[in-house]
C-alpha positions as CSV (number, residue, x, y, z in Angstrom):
1,M,7.6,-19.0,-14.9
2,N,8.0,-15.7,-16.8
3,V,7.1,-12.6,-14.8
4,I,7.0,-8.9,-15.8
5,F,7.9,-6.6,-13.0
6,I,7.0,-2.9,-13.2
7,E,9.6,-0.3,-12.4
8,P,12.5,-2.4,-11.0
9,A,14.9,0.4,-10.2
10,F,12.9,3.0,-8.3
11,P,12.3,3.3,-5.3
12,A,15.5,1.7,-4.2
13,N,14.0,-1.4,-2.6
14,Q,12.2,-2.3,-5.9
15,R,15.3,-4.2,-6.9
16,E,14.7,-6.6,-4.0
17,F,11.4,-7.8,-5.6
18,V,13.4,-8.6,-8.8
19,R,16.0,-10.4,-6.7
20,G,13.3,-12.4,-4.9
21,L,11.7,-13.5,-8.2
22,R,15.0,-14.5,-9.6
23,S,15.9,-16.5,-6.5
24,V,12.9,-18.7,-6.8
25,G,13.7,-19.5,-10.5
26,A,11.4,-17.0,-12.3
27,T,12.5,-15.4,-15.5
28,V,12.1,-11.6,-14.9
29,I,11.3,-9.0,-17.5
30,G,11.4,-5.4,-16.2
31,I,9.4,-2.5,-17.6
32,G,10.5,0.9,-16.3
33,E,11.1,4.6,-17.0
34,R,14.8,4.8,-16.5
35,P,17.4,4.2,-19.2
36,V,18.9,0.7,-18.9
37,E,22.3,2.3,-18.5
38,E,21.2,3.7,-15.1
39,L,20.4,0.3,-13.7
40,D,23.2,-1.3,-11.7
41,H,25.0,-4.3,-13.1
42,E,23.6,-6.7,-10.5
43,L,20.0,-5.7,-11.2
44,R,20.4,-6.0,-14.9
45,G,21.8,-9.4,-14.4
46,W,18.7,-10.6,-12.6
47,M,16.5,-9.7,-15.6
48,L,16.3,-11.4,-19.0
49,H,15.3,-8.1,-20.5
50,Y,14.5,-4.5,-19.5
51,H,12.0,-2.5,-21.6
52,R,11.9,1.2,-21.2
53,V,8.7,3.3,-21.5
54,G,8.0,7.0,-20.9
55,N,5.5,6.5,-18.1
56,V,4.6,3.2,-16.4
57,T,1.2,4.6,-15.3
58,D,0.3,5.4,-18.9
59,V,-1.9,2.4,-19.6
60,D,-1.5,2.5,-23.4
61,Q,2.3,2.6,-23.1
62,L,2.3,-0.2,-20.6
63,I,0.0,-2.4,-22.7
64,D,2.2,-1.8,-25.8
65,A,5.3,-2.9,-23.8
66,V,3.6,-6.0,-22.3
67,R,2.4,-7.0,-25.8
68,W,5.9,-6.5,-27.2
69,V,7.1,-8.9,-24.5
70,Q,4.3,-11.4,-25.2
71,D,5.4,-11.5,-28.9
72,K,8.7,-12.8,-27.7
73,L,7.7,-15.2,-24.9
74,W,4.8,-16.4,-22.8
75,V,4.0,-14.1,-19.8
76,D,2.7,-15.9,-16.7
77,R,2.4,-12.9,-14.3
78,L,2.6,-9.1,-14.3
79,E,3.5,-7.6,-10.9
80,A,3.6,-4.1,-9.4
81,A,4.6,-3.2,-5.9
82,V,4.0,0.6,-5.9
83,E,0.6,2.0,-5.1
84,A,0.6,4.4,-8.1
85,H,1.3,1.5,-10.5
86,T,-1.3,-0.9,-9.3
87,M,-4.2,0.3,-11.5
88,A,-2.3,0.6,-14.7
89,A,-0.9,-2.9,-14.0
90,A,-4.4,-4.3,-13.5
91,Q,-5.6,-2.7,-16.7
92,A,-2.6,-4.2,-18.6
93,R,-3.3,-7.6,-17.2
94,E,-6.9,-7.4,-18.3
95,A,-6.0,-6.2,-21.8
96,C,-3.3,-8.9,-22.2
97,T,-5.2,-11.7,-20.5
98,I,-2.6,-12.2,-17.7
99,P,-3.8,-13.6,-14.3
100,G,-3.5,-11.5,-11.2
101,T,-5.3,-8.7,-9.4
102,S,-8.4,-7.6,-11.4
103,V,-9.2,-4.0,-12.5
104,H,-12.3,-4.1,-10.2
105,T,-10.2,-5.1,-7.1
106,A,-7.5,-2.6,-8.0
107,Y,-10.1,0.2,-8.3
108,L,-11.7,-0.7,-5.0
109,C,-8.3,-0.6,-3.3
110,R,-7.5,2.8,-4.9
111,D,-10.8,4.7,-4.7
112,K,-11.4,5.4,-1.1
113,P,-15.2,6.2,-1.2
114,S,-15.9,3.1,-3.3
115,M,-13.7,1.0,-1.0
116,K,-15.6,2.0,2.1
117,E,-19.0,1.7,0.5
118,T,-18.2,-1.9,-0.6
119,L,-16.9,-2.7,2.9
120,R,-19.9,-1.1,4.7
121,Q,-22.2,-3.3,2.6
122,A,-20.1,-6.3,3.8
123,G,-20.6,-5.3,7.4
124,V,-17.1,-4.0,8.0
125,P,-17.0,-1.1,10.5
126,C,-15.7,2.0,8.7
127,A,-15.7,5.8,9.1
128,D,-18.7,7.5,7.6
129,S,-17.5,8.8,4.2
130,T,-18.6,10.1,0.8
131,A,-17.3,11.1,-2.6
132,A,-17.8,14.8,-3.2
133,S,-17.6,16.6,-6.5
134,S,-18.5,20.1,-5.2
135,A,-17.9,22.3,-2.2
136,D,-21.6,22.2,-1.5
137,E,-21.6,18.4,-1.3
138,V,-18.7,18.6,1.2
139,R,-20.5,21.2,3.3
140,A,-23.7,19.1,3.3
141,F,-21.7,16.1,4.5
142,A,-20.2,18.3,7.3
143,R,-23.7,19.4,8.4
144,R,-24.8,15.7,8.6
145,V,-21.7,14.2,10.2
146,G,-20.0,17.1,12.1
147,Y,-16.4,17.8,12.8
148,P,-13.5,16.9,12.6
149,L,-13.5,15.8,9.0
150,I,-10.8,14.3,6.8
151,L,-10.4,15.4,3.1
152,K,-8.1,13.5,0.7
153,P,-7.7,12.6,-3.0
154,R,-9.9,9.7,-3.9
155,A,-6.8,7.6,-4.9
156,A,-4.4,8.9,-2.2
157,A,-1.7,6.5,-0.8
158,G,-1.6,6.6,3.0
159,A,-1.8,10.2,4.2
160,S,-0.6,11.8,1.0
161,G,-2.7,14.9,0.3
162,T,-4.8,14.4,3.4
163,V,-6.2,17.5,5.2
164,R,-8.0,17.6,8.6
165,A,-10.7,20.2,9.2
166,D,-11.8,20.8,12.8
167,D,-14.4,23.5,12.0
168,A,-16.2,25.4,9.2
169,S,-13.3,27.9,8.8
170,Q,-10.7,25.1,8.3
171,L,-13.1,23.3,6.0
172,E,-13.3,26.3,3.7
173,H,-9.5,26.5,3.7
174,A,-9.2,22.9,2.8
175,L,-11.7,23.3,0.0
176,A,-9.7,26.1,-1.4
177,M,-6.6,23.9,-1.3
178,F,-8.4,21.2,-3.4
179,G,-9.7,23.8,-5.8
180,G,-13.0,22.1,-6.4
181,T,-11.9,20.8,-9.8
182,E,-12.3,17.1,-9.1
183,S,-14.1,14.6,-6.9
184,I,-12.5,14.0,-3.5
185,A,-13.0,11.7,-0.6
186,V,-14.5,13.1,2.6
187,E,-14.6,11.2,5.9
188,E,-15.5,11.6,9.5
189,F,-12.4,11.7,11.7
190,V,-11.9,8.5,13.6
191,E,-10.4,9.1,17.0
192,G,-8.1,6.4,18.3
193,H,-4.8,4.6,18.0
194,E,-3.5,4.0,14.5
195,A,-1.9,0.7,13.3
196,F,-1.3,-1.5,10.3
197,Y,-2.3,-5.1,9.4
198,D,-0.1,-6.3,6.5
199,T,-0.3,-9.7,4.8
200,L,1.0,-11.9,2.1
201,C,-2.0,-13.7,0.6
202,V,-2.3,-16.7,-1.7
203,D,-5.8,-17.1,-3.2
204,G,-7.3,-14.7,-0.7
205,R,-5.8,-16.5,2.3
206,P,-3.1,-14.8,4.4
207,V,0.0,-17.1,4.6
208,Y,1.9,-14.4,6.5
209,D,0.4,-11.6,8.5
210,F,2.0,-8.8,10.5
211,I,0.7,-6.1,12.9
212,S,2.6,-2.8,13.6
213,H,1.7,0.3,15.6
214,Y,2.3,3.9,14.5
215,Y,3.3,6.6,17.0
216,P,2.0,9.2,16.9
217,N,-0.9,9.0,14.5
218,V,0.1,10.0,10.9
219,L,-1.8,13.3,10.7
220,E,-0.2,14.4,14.0
221,A,3.2,13.5,12.8
222,M,2.6,15.4,9.6
223,R,1.6,18.6,11.4
224,E,4.8,18.9,13.5
225,R,8.2,18.6,11.8
226,W,10.1,18.1,15.1
227,I,8.2,14.8,15.7
228,S,10.3,11.7,14.7
229,P,7.5,9.2,13.9
230,Q,8.0,5.6,14.5
231,F,6.2,2.3,14.0
232,I,6.8,-0.9,15.9
233,A,6.1,-4.4,14.6
234,T,4.8,-6.6,17.3
235,N,6.0,-10.2,17.8
236,R,2.8,-11.1,19.6
237,V,0.3,-11.5,16.8
238,D,-0.4,-15.1,17.7
239,T,-0.4,-14.7,21.5
240,V,-2.4,-11.5,22.3
241,P,-6.2,-12.3,22.1
242,D,-7.2,-8.8,21.0
243,Y,-5.2,-9.1,17.8
244,G,-7.6,-11.9,16.8
245,E,-10.2,-9.2,16.2
246,V,-7.8,-7.3,14.0
247,R,-6.9,-10.4,12.0
248,E,-10.6,-11.3,11.5
249,L,-11.3,-7.7,10.3
250,G,-8.4,-8.0,7.8
251,R,-9.6,-11.3,6.4
252,R,-13.2,-9.9,6.0
253,V,-11.8,-6.9,4.1
254,I,-9.6,-9.1,1.8
255,E,-12.5,-11.3,1.0
256,A,-15.0,-8.4,0.4
257,L,-12.6,-6.7,-2.0
258,G,-11.7,-9.9,-3.9
259,I,-8.0,-9.8,-3.2
260,G,-6.4,-13.0,-4.3
261,T,-2.6,-13.6,-4.5
262,S,-1.1,-10.4,-3.4
263,A,0.6,-8.4,-0.6
264,T,-1.7,-6.1,1.3
265,H,-1.3,-3.1,3.5
266,M,-4.2,-2.2,5.7
267,E,-4.6,0.7,8.2
268,W,-7.0,0.5,11.2
269,F,-7.9,2.5,14.3
270,F,-9.0,1.5,17.7
271,G,-10.6,4.1,19.9
272,P,-13.9,5.1,21.7
273,K,-16.0,3.6,18.9
274,G,-14.0,0.3,18.9
275,L,-12.1,-1.2,16.0
276,R,-12.5,0.6,12.7
277,F,-11.1,-0.1,9.2
278,S,-9.3,2.9,7.6
279,E,-8.1,1.8,4.2
280,I,-6.2,-1.0,2.3
281,G,-3.7,-1.1,-0.5
282,C,-3.3,-4.2,-2.7
283,R,0.5,-4.0,-2.5
284,P,3.3,-4.1,0.0
285,P,3.6,-1.4,2.7
286,G,6.1,1.4,2.0
287,V,8.7,3.2,4.2
288,R,10.8,0.0,4.6
289,A,8.1,-1.7,6.6
290,W,8.8,-5.0,4.9
291,D,12.4,-4.8,5.9
292,L,11.2,-4.4,9.5
293,Y,9.1,-7.5,9.3
294,A,12.0,-9.4,7.7
295,A,14.3,-8.4,10.6
296,G,11.8,-9.3,13.3
297,N,10.9,-12.7,11.8
298,D,14.2,-14.0,10.4
299,I,12.9,-14.3,6.8
300,D,13.8,-13.1,3.3
301,I,10.4,-11.4,2.8
302,Y,11.1,-10.6,-0.9
303,R,11.9,-14.2,-1.7
304,Q,8.7,-15.3,0.2
305,W,6.7,-12.7,-1.8
306,A,8.1,-14.3,-4.9
307,N,7.2,-17.7,-3.6
308,T,3.5,-16.8,-3.4
309,I,3.6,-16.0,-7.1
310,V,5.8,-18.8,-8.5
311,P,5.2,-22.0,-6.5
312,G,2.2,-20.5,-4.8
313,T,3.3,-21.1,-1.2
314,V,5.9,-19.8,1.3
315,D,8.8,-22.1,2.4
316,Q,10.0,-20.3,5.5
317,P,8.1,-20.1,8.9
318,L,7.9,-16.8,10.8
319,S,10.2,-16.7,13.8
320,P,8.6,-14.0,16.0
321,R,11.5,-13.8,18.5
322,R,11.7,-10.0,18.2
323,A,9.6,-6.9,18.0
324,A,11.2,-4.4,15.7
325,R,11.0,-0.6,15.3
326,I,11.7,2.0,12.6
327,V,12.2,5.7,13.7
328,A,12.1,8.4,11.0
329,L,14.6,11.0,12.2
330,R,13.4,14.4,11.3
331,P,15.4,17.5,12.4
332,D,13.5,20.7,12.8
333,H,15.3,22.4,9.9
334,D,16.8,21.6,6.5
335,G,20.3,20.1,6.4
336,Q,22.3,16.9,6.5
337,L,21.8,14.6,9.5
338,S,25.3,13.8,10.8
339,W,24.6,12.3,14.2
340,Y,21.9,11.5,16.8
341,E,21.7,10.4,20.4
342,G,19.1,9.0,22.8
343,V,17.9,6.1,20.7
């Protein structure tokens, strides 16, 4: 099988996806922005060819590169593992008739208001939300829903660009930050514990799923630099009855959005209003979460991701012997971290 992989060299763990594909027998062609001379020898050795473009999110450039590859050999799949690359990859697939995540699904997984509206129609419990193109629309939503509110770019990844407004004064400050030049997503603030439900899916069916918990909630961690946030991957997904509700919610979301063979990263809350969906990405989680799952379950998760694409199944069972944790050490001032204690 011939697989194009988008941006194999950055971030650093992107090379692991290439390694995984090569380990299951795929022929890998990389498309990226860096000069080939900057790729390490091992990474270059895993790829048949590397094609440089100026910007992998420029759809025209990406399509031209894919068609250049197609002129040389048959392309079975085109894969992207970074949130910012998923939409351009889907558009290139559609233009070049390559199977994989559709433009419609990629759009729903990127555009937060459209995502939540689709899921509300499917009966998935979500925060009240809207897309607002003007300050007056945001203020009208605030009058209807009340505070706190969350404002974010429509295609934000995780908490990137997210602002919380607890009252009218903070709302005006947030509106000034966004500038009123483009449509944004506005949501009611959902009180509760924040966690993740992540999967590897084949034809819309999770073949692996993982649950991890975030401490403290993302917005709280963003507000205070001295906080060293952490998330903990549980090894009790199959044994704690309450996780069954989370897994069922995740499966409903995957089905409603038309996600087929892909990694997914879903955020959810549990609080006074019960279980609530937050958002989902049609790609692996970031911040080394996959390495956490691999360590806790004794698997090569990058190889198993590749297995879902090439043979279409995983060949290694999960071994949930351990919970696992990542702590992001954040000192309260700039500098180089030389030591730590108490962990």
